[in-house]
PLY file of the C-alpha trace (Angstrom):
ply
format ascii 1.0
element vertex 410
property float x
property float y
property float z
element edge 409
property int vertex1
property int vertex2
end_header
0.63 -80.01 16.56
3.33 -82.58 15.87
4.68 -80.56 12.94
5.86 -77.80 15.28
9.42 -77.94 16.62
9.87 -78.57 20.34
10.40 -75.55 22.56
14.03 -74.44 22.39
14.17 -73.64 26.08
12.10 -76.69 27.01
14.61 -78.99 25.37
17.52 -77.31 27.14
15.75 -77.43 30.51
15.07 -81.12 30.16
18.65 -81.88 29.05
20.27 -79.94 31.91
17.88 -81.25 34.55
18.60 -84.83 33.43
22.32 -84.09 33.43
22.04 -82.86 37.02
20.04 -85.97 37.94
17.13 -83.97 39.35
13.46 -84.85 39.24
10.87 -82.35 38.10
9.70 -81.91 41.68
13.19 -81.24 43.08
14.24 -78.88 40.28
10.97 -76.95 40.53
11.30 -76.68 44.31
14.82 -75.33 44.04
13.63 -72.74 41.50
10.60 -71.76 43.57
8.03 -72.75 40.93
5.49 -75.56 40.70
6.58 -78.82 39.13
3.52 -78.65 36.89
4.72 -75.33 35.49
8.22 -76.69 34.97
6.77 -79.71 33.20
4.79 -77.46 30.86
7.92 -75.41 30.14
9.89 -78.53 29.29
7.14 -79.89 27.03
6.79 -76.59 25.24
3.21 -76.17 26.39
3.88 -72.81 28.03
6.25 -70.01 27.12
8.87 -68.61 29.45
7.96 -64.96 29.91
10.29 -63.24 32.40
13.86 -62.94 33.60
12.95 -63.95 37.14
11.92 -67.48 36.19
14.79 -67.90 33.76
17.37 -66.90 36.35
15.74 -68.93 39.14
15.93 -72.03 36.95
19.57 -71.30 36.13
20.39 -70.98 39.83
18.50 -74.18 40.67
20.33 -76.15 37.97
23.67 -74.44 38.70
24.27 -73.12 35.21
24.53 -69.65 33.69
21.28 -68.17 32.31
22.88 -68.14 28.88
22.69 -71.95 28.86
18.95 -71.59 28.27
18.88 -68.62 25.97
19.90 -70.53 22.90
22.68 -69.92 20.46
21.26 -68.42 17.27
24.22 -69.54 15.16
23.40 -73.20 15.84
20.26 -72.96 13.72
21.03 -73.40 10.00
20.49 -70.01 8.35
19.42 -68.75 11.80
19.48 -65.12 12.89
22.97 -65.20 14.36
24.87 -67.46 11.95
26.77 -64.73 10.13
27.09 -62.46 13.18
28.78 -65.22 15.16
31.73 -65.21 12.77
33.03 -62.08 14.50
33.03 -63.64 17.97
36.44 -65.27 17.47
37.95 -61.89 16.56
36.33 -60.30 19.63
37.70 -63.04 21.86
41.19 -62.58 20.43
41.06 -58.80 20.90
39.95 -59.18 24.52
42.84 -61.54 25.13
45.47 -59.38 23.44
44.41 -55.98 24.74
45.61 -54.93 28.15
45.83 -51.32 29.22
49.42 -50.14 28.89
50.51 -52.88 26.47
51.08 -52.06 22.81
49.59 -54.80 20.58
51.80 -53.62 17.71
49.01 -52.74 15.32
49.09 -49.76 12.98
47.49 -46.51 14.09
45.76 -43.76 12.13
45.19 -40.10 12.74
42.72 -39.40 15.53
40.20 -37.89 13.12
40.01 -41.23 11.29
39.74 -43.18 14.53
37.02 -40.85 15.78
35.06 -41.45 12.57
35.47 -45.21 13.00
34.21 -44.97 16.59
31.15 -43.02 15.42
30.46 -45.70 12.84
30.78 -48.41 15.50
28.30 -46.55 17.70
25.88 -46.49 14.79
26.25 -50.25 14.41
25.57 -50.78 18.12
22.59 -48.46 17.98
21.24 -50.43 15.03
21.81 -53.77 16.75
24.06 -54.86 13.88
26.13 -57.55 15.61
27.70 -58.75 12.40
29.13 -55.29 11.73
30.32 -54.95 15.35
32.24 -58.21 15.05
33.84 -56.97 11.86
34.87 -53.56 13.18
35.33 -53.51 16.96
38.26 -55.93 17.43
40.70 -54.14 15.13
39.57 -50.75 16.38
40.09 -51.78 20.00
43.64 -52.96 19.29
44.37 -49.72 17.48
43.13 -47.73 20.48
45.34 -49.72 22.84
48.33 -49.02 20.61
47.45 -45.31 20.55
47.16 -45.26 24.35
50.85 -46.22 24.56
52.13 -44.15 21.64
50.07 -40.97 22.07
49.85 -40.23 25.80
48.61 -36.69 25.16
45.35 -38.12 23.74
44.66 -40.65 26.44
41.41 -39.18 27.71
39.59 -39.46 24.40
41.28 -42.79 23.69
39.99 -44.25 26.95
36.45 -43.06 26.18
36.76 -44.69 22.77
37.87 -47.94 24.40
34.81 -47.92 26.65
32.61 -47.56 23.57
34.35 -50.52 21.90
34.02 -52.69 24.97
30.34 -51.86 25.35
29.64 -52.76 21.72
31.42 -56.08 22.26
29.49 -56.69 25.49
26.16 -56.21 23.78
27.11 -58.33 20.78
28.37 -61.25 22.89
25.36 -61.13 25.20
22.82 -61.13 22.39
24.56 -64.04 20.70
24.53 -66.06 23.92
28.33 -66.23 24.27
29.42 -66.99 27.80
32.31 -65.22 29.49
33.07 -62.54 26.91
30.50 -59.97 28.12
31.96 -60.03 31.62
35.54 -59.76 30.33
34.59 -56.76 28.22
32.66 -55.20 31.13
35.62 -55.43 33.48
37.93 -53.97 30.85
35.55 -51.04 30.37
35.55 -50.43 34.11
39.36 -50.41 34.13
39.28 -47.69 31.48
36.74 -45.69 33.50
38.91 -45.92 36.62
41.91 -44.74 34.61
39.88 -41.74 33.45
39.25 -40.87 37.10
35.84 -39.57 36.04
32.77 -40.16 38.26
30.38 -40.00 35.32
32.32 -42.58 33.32
32.65 -44.82 36.37
28.88 -44.64 36.67
28.36 -45.31 32.98
30.71 -48.30 33.02
28.95 -49.74 36.06
25.57 -49.33 34.37
26.93 -51.04 31.25
28.16 -53.95 33.35
24.82 -54.34 35.12
22.93 -54.04 31.86
24.92 -56.80 30.20
25.95 -59.15 33.01
23.34 -58.50 35.71
21.64 -61.84 35.08
24.65 -63.60 36.64
23.80 -62.11 40.05
20.94 -59.68 40.60
21.92 -59.06 44.25
25.39 -57.97 43.09
23.94 -55.84 40.32
21.72 -54.14 42.87
24.37 -53.54 45.54
26.96 -52.25 43.08
24.52 -49.87 41.41
23.27 -48.47 44.72
26.75 -48.09 46.21
28.08 -46.16 43.23
24.91 -44.06 42.90
25.40 -43.03 46.53
28.98 -42.00 45.71
27.77 -39.87 42.81
25.03 -38.06 44.75
27.17 -35.08 45.72
28.18 -34.43 42.11
24.79 -34.51 40.44
24.90 -30.78 39.69
27.04 -31.93 36.75
24.57 -33.03 33.99
26.69 -36.01 32.98
27.04 -37.24 36.56
23.28 -36.80 36.97
22.61 -39.01 33.94
24.94 -41.73 35.20
23.33 -41.48 38.64
19.85 -41.88 37.15
20.83 -44.90 35.04
22.32 -46.61 38.10
18.98 -46.24 39.88
17.24 -47.78 36.87
19.71 -50.66 37.01
18.97 -51.12 40.71
15.24 -51.03 39.99
15.50 -53.82 37.44
17.63 -55.93 39.78
15.00 -55.54 42.50
12.15 -56.36 40.10
13.79 -59.59 38.96
13.99 -60.53 42.65
10.22 -59.83 42.96
10.77 -56.80 45.21
8.19 -54.38 43.84
8.54 -51.80 46.60
12.28 -51.45 46.18
11.99 -51.41 42.40
9.47 -48.56 42.55
11.63 -46.62 45.02
14.54 -46.60 42.57
12.26 -45.80 39.64
11.00 -42.77 41.54
14.57 -41.68 42.33
15.46 -41.97 38.64
12.34 -39.99 37.70
13.29 -37.24 40.14
16.76 -37.07 38.56
15.24 -36.89 35.07
13.01 -34.00 36.14
16.16 -32.01 36.93
17.28 -32.22 33.29
16.56 -29.62 30.64
16.11 -32.24 27.91
13.81 -35.25 27.84
16.63 -37.40 26.44
20.22 -37.03 27.59
23.16 -37.88 25.35
25.96 -38.77 27.76
27.53 -42.16 26.96
24.57 -42.92 24.68
22.58 -44.13 27.69
19.72 -41.78 26.72
18.78 -41.06 30.32
15.86 -38.69 30.81
12.10 -38.58 31.22
11.45 -40.67 28.11
13.81 -43.47 29.07
12.53 -43.54 32.65
9.04 -44.09 31.25
10.29 -46.95 29.10
12.07 -48.54 32.05
8.98 -48.12 34.22
6.98 -50.01 31.62
9.60 -52.75 31.24
9.90 -53.23 34.98
6.12 -53.44 35.27
6.16 -56.13 32.59
8.86 -58.01 34.52
6.75 -57.80 37.69
3.82 -59.38 35.88
1.60 -56.33 35.35
0.86 -57.44 31.79
-0.57 -55.06 29.16
-1.32 -52.47 31.87
2.42 -51.85 32.23
2.64 -50.58 28.66
0.53 -47.58 29.67
3.59 -46.09 31.39
4.84 -44.85 28.01
1.58 -43.23 26.91
2.15 -39.59 26.10
5.92 -40.00 25.77
7.73 -39.28 22.52
9.60 -42.59 22.48
11.09 -41.98 19.05
13.11 -39.12 20.59
15.63 -41.78 21.63
17.96 -42.02 18.60
18.83 -45.68 19.12
17.00 -48.26 17.03
18.17 -51.20 19.14
16.97 -49.56 22.36
13.56 -48.88 20.85
13.41 -52.38 19.40
14.19 -53.81 22.82
11.21 -52.03 24.33
8.83 -52.77 21.45
9.77 -56.45 21.48
9.31 -56.70 25.25
5.93 -54.97 25.16
4.94 -56.81 22.00
5.50 -60.29 23.32
3.43 -59.53 26.43
0.57 -58.07 24.40
0.79 -61.00 21.97
-0.10 -63.41 24.78
-3.45 -61.72 25.48
-6.31 -62.33 22.99
-7.63 -58.78 23.26
-4.22 -57.20 22.56
-2.79 -59.89 20.29
-2.86 -57.88 17.07
-1.22 -54.88 18.76
1.47 -57.17 20.14
2.24 -58.63 16.75
2.40 -55.13 15.30
4.95 -54.06 17.91
7.09 -57.15 17.28
7.10 -56.48 13.56
8.00 -52.83 14.24
10.86 -53.94 16.50
12.12 -56.33 13.84
12.10 -53.55 11.25
14.15 -51.32 13.55
16.79 -53.89 14.58
16.39 -57.30 12.91
19.40 -59.00 14.53
18.41 -57.70 17.98
14.90 -59.12 17.73
15.70 -62.38 15.97
18.24 -63.33 18.64
15.83 -62.60 21.53
14.85 -65.82 23.31
11.73 -64.34 24.88
10.44 -63.14 21.49
11.11 -66.55 19.97
9.31 -68.24 22.85
6.31 -65.91 22.57
5.91 -66.38 18.82
6.43 -70.15 18.98
3.84 -70.33 21.77
1.29 -68.61 19.56
1.89 -71.16 16.83
1.74 -74.09 19.22
-1.53 -73.04 20.83
-3.46 -71.89 17.75
-4.38 -73.19 14.33
-1.45 -73.30 11.99
-2.72 -70.36 9.94
-3.78 -68.33 12.99
-2.52 -64.78 12.92
-2.14 -64.86 9.16
0.92 -64.40 7.08
2.55 -61.80 9.35
2.82 -64.13 12.34
3.98 -67.06 10.25
6.50 -64.89 8.45
7.92 -63.58 11.71
8.15 -67.14 13.07
10.02 -68.23 9.97
12.54 -65.39 10.29
13.01 -66.18 13.99
13.82 -69.79 13.17
10.69 -71.18 14.87
8.67 -71.96 11.73
6.45 -75.07 11.86
8.66 -76.83 9.35
12.38 -76.23 9.19
13.26 -74.42 5.99
9.62 -73.91 5.01
8.41 -70.73 3.38
6.22 -68.37 5.40
3.77 -68.40 2.51
0 1
1 2
2 3
3 4
4 5
5 6
6 7
7 8
8 9
9 10
10 11
11 12
12 13
13 14
14 15
15 16
16 17
17 18
18 19
19 20
20 21
21 22
22 23
23 24
24 25
25 26
26 27
27 28
28 29
29 30
30 31
31 32
32 33
33 34
34 35
35 36
36 37
37 38
38 39
39 40
40 41
41 42
42 43
43 44
44 45
45 46
46 47
47 48
48 49
49 50
50 51
51 52
52 53
53 54
54 55
55 56
56 57
57 58
58 59
59 60
60 61
61 62
62 63
63 64
64 65
65 66
66 67
67 68
68 69
69 70
70 71
71 72
72 73
73 74
74 75
75 76
76 77
77 78
78 79
79 80
80 81
81 82
82 83
83 84
84 85
85 86
86 87
87 88
88 89
89 90
90 91
91 92
92 93
93 94
94 95
95 96
96 97
97 98
98 99
99 100
100 101
101 102
102 103
103 104
104 105
105 106
106 107
107 108
108 109
109 110
110 111
111 112
112 113
113 114
114 115
115 116
116 117
117 118
118 119
119 120
120 121
121 122
122 123
123 124
124 125
125 126
126 127
127 128
128 129
129 130
130 131
131 132
132 133
133 134
134 135
135 136
136 137
137 138
138 139
139 140
140 141
141 142
142 143
143 144
144 145
145 146
146 147
147 148
148 149
149 150
150 151
151 152
152 153
153 154
154 155
155 156
156 157
157 158
158 159
159 160
160 161
161 162
162 163
163 164
164 165
165 166
166 167
167 168
168 169
169 170
170 171
171 172
172 173
173 174
174 175
175 176
176 177
177 178
178 179
179 180
180 181
181 182
182 183
183 184
184 185
185 186
186 187
187 188
188 189
189 190
190 191
191 192
192 193
193 194
194 195
195 196
196 197
197 198
198 199
199 200
200 201
201 202
202 203
203 204
204 205
205 206
206 207
207 208
208 209
209 210
210 211
211 212
212 213
213 214
214 215
215 216
216 217
217 218
218 219
219 220
220 221
221 222
222 223
223 224
224 225
225 226
226 227
227 228
228 229
229 230
230 231
231 232
232 233
233 234
234 235
235 236
236 237
237 238
238 239
239 240
240 241
241 242
242 243
243 244
244 245
245 246
246 247
247 248
248 249
249 250
250 251
251 252
252 253
253 254
254 255
255 256
256 257
257 258
258 259
259 260
260 261
261 262
262 263
263 264
264 265
265 266
266 267
267 268
268 269
269 270
270 271
271 272
272 273
273 274
274 275
275 276
276 277
277 278
278 279
279 280
280 281
281 282
282 283
283 284
284 285
285 286
286 287
287 288
288 289
289 290
290 291
291 292
292 293
293 294
294 295
295 296
296 297
297 298
298 299
299 300
300 301
301 302
302 303
303 304
304 305
305 306
306 307
307 308
308 309
309 310
310 311
311 312
312 313
313 314
314 315
315 316
316 317
317 318
318 319
319 320
320 321
321 322
322 323
323 324
324 325
325 326
326 327
327 328
328 329
329 330
330 331
331 332
332 333
333 334
334 335
335 336
336 337
337 338
338 339
339 340
340 341
341 342
342 343
343 344
344 345
345 346
346 347
347 348
348 349
349 350
350 351
351 352
352 353
353 354
354 355
355 356
356 357
357 358
358 359
359 360
360 361
361 362
362 363
363 364
364 365
365 366
366 367
367 368
368 369
369 370
370 371
371 372
372 373
373 374
374 375
375 376
376 377
377 378
378 379
379 380
380 381
381 382
382 383
383 384
384 385
385 386
386 387
387 388
388 389
389 390
390 391
391 392
392 393
393 394
394 395
395 396
396 397
397 398
398 399
399 400
400 401
401 402
402 403
403 404
404 405
405 406
406 407
407 408
408 409
C-alpha cells in the first residue's frame, strides 16, 4: 500500500515524540497505552478512534490536542483552505473587542443587526466556517459599538454577542486554531455575567466546555457540575432547565473521556430526567436543542466514546433525530456513528452511508473532522484500493486522504 499517504496523526505523533526526545515505550507509558499500539498509530496501521486516547497522548507529550488534529488549510485544495481566510479577521475582532470599549465601527438599526445575527446562526447551524469568518468579525465589532452607544438595548446586544462568540469558537475549533476558541469562550462568559442571567451563564459554560473541554476534562467536569448545582433551584424556568440539562451532558462527556462510565451514566440520567420535564422533545433556548432527542444522541455518542461500538448507536432508535433543526449538530452525530460503524465489517456499508449523509448536511464540518479522516483513510489502507467502491474513494478524495494527491475519485 505504498501509494497511500502516511497517517496524518501518525506523522504528527512521531514528530512531536521525537521533538520531546521520548522513546515509544516511555511515551506510551505516560499516555497509559501499550507501546505496540502507539507504534501502530505512528505507522498509520491503526486509526485513532476516541477523544480519550487523543487527549492522553497530548498530555503525555505536553502539547495541546489540537497539535494532532491537523490543520485542514495546510492541504492544497483541502477542506479548510478557503475557510481559514477568515481566521485573521476573527483574531483581530477578538483583540479589538472589549466590553465597554467602542471600536468606532458604524452601526445599523437593530432590525438589520437582528437579521444579520439570524443569518450568522444559520451559517453556524450549517457548519459553514467560511461564511462565519466573513460575517462574524464585523458583526461582533458592530455589537460592541452598539453596547456603548445604545445602552437601552444592552440585553439583546449581549445575547447577540454571545451568539457571535459561539460561532467563532466553533469555527476556530473545527479549523484546529489554537487559542482563539478559549478567548472567544471567555468573552462569551463575560457577556453572560453582564446579563446577570442564570440560563445564559449556564449556556455560556456549556459552550465553553463543548469547545475547549479537551484542554482539561477534569476542569470541564467540575465547572459544569458546580454551575448545574447553582441552577437547580431555578429549573422551574424552562430556559434554566435546558441550560441545567446541557451542563449535565457536558459533565457526562467529561467523565466518559476519563473512562468513568458510572459517573457518565449518572449525569446522562440526570439530563434525561430534566428532559422528561419539558413539554417539547427539542428545546430552542440558545440553540442548544436540549430535550429528549438530544439526550438520546448524547447517550449514543458517550457510549461510542466509552468503546461500546455499534451497540451504542441503538440509543437513538425510535427518536426523531431530524427534529433538531441544526445540520451541523446532526452531521456531528452521523459522522461519529458512521466512523464507528465503518470499522466493523458487518456494519461497514451503513457506516459509509451515515458519513455520506453527514457530508451532505455539513460538508465543511465533516471534511475538517480528524476522526472521520482517520476512519476513512484506515479503510483504504487496510483494504484493496477499490474496496468500498466509488463512494468510499470519492469521500476519501474530498477529505484530502485520497491514495494519490490530486487524483480523481473515479
